Phi, psi and omega in degrees: 000322181300320178288318181292328174299322176283336179284325181288326176300325180253007185276150168275181182298314181295328176291325177291329173294321176294319176297329179288320174295330177287328186266004177296128173247148186299154181093172175278132181287112178248115186292335183280336179266339184304312181265011184294322174299324178291314180301310171310314178299321181298311178300314178299320180295315176306311185290326181289324184291318194281346180301306190279354188297313180302313188293315185302305189289327179296320178292323176298315180298312186296319180292327178285336179085020173277157180294135179298334184289339177264032185295333176296342169301333174264324190293304185301309176297320181300314186290324181290321173295316174303316183297318184299311181292318186288319179295320180296313175294322174303306190295309174302325177289322170296344179266000168098022184264127182294312180297326178294309182302321179297306177303327174292313175297323172298315178302312182301317182304310178303315179298317177297318175300314170306311177302310179297320178296325181286324176297309177302311177306317179291325175290324180291311169312316186294314178287341179276353177087012182283136176284114183228152181291131183305334182296315188294325173291320177296322179289328182290325177288317177298325173298319177286327180292318173306319184289317182300313176296326179297309180301318181292327176288342169279341177261046181239154178301328175303315181289333175294320173284332176294320178301313181294322171301313179309306181290327179294318175298321181290313173306318185292319187288325179297310182301323184289317179299315179297320174296321177298318178292323173295326177292317175297324182289323177296326179281338178283000000 
């Protein structure tokens, strides 16, 4: 994707046609199936990020001496900000930008580290004999499972076809813009 991204960025109209010919993939282009692996990965990433939030914010509120019943004052803005970053990176990836995919993969790794750290913390608390709610342990396991599913959905032939489709559509959009600019110049 990195090489094709650079070629599309610097290509003329005829070079874009060659890139589009390289990226044609078999079968009928179904826009609903095209982004399915990316959407599944984004959903799993969001769920994996959301799992440790209650315990994390309860700990922050406890250390700060704030009332525990107001913990959603930390959870909601944190998750909304994460959703904004996640949706932006996912949308730009679906438009065929290499840096967006790279940023998404970095975000995914950070979430996986967070989920794994949360699982290890919960297991340490469990083995040390501290009383904790079984729901927190289950959520830590679910967070790691969602992270694994997120990585797995990106490592499929469906995602490879989707990336080809994303890049094909980006090359087509740029070729269309170049044709439009040429037409406007010829009319002037």
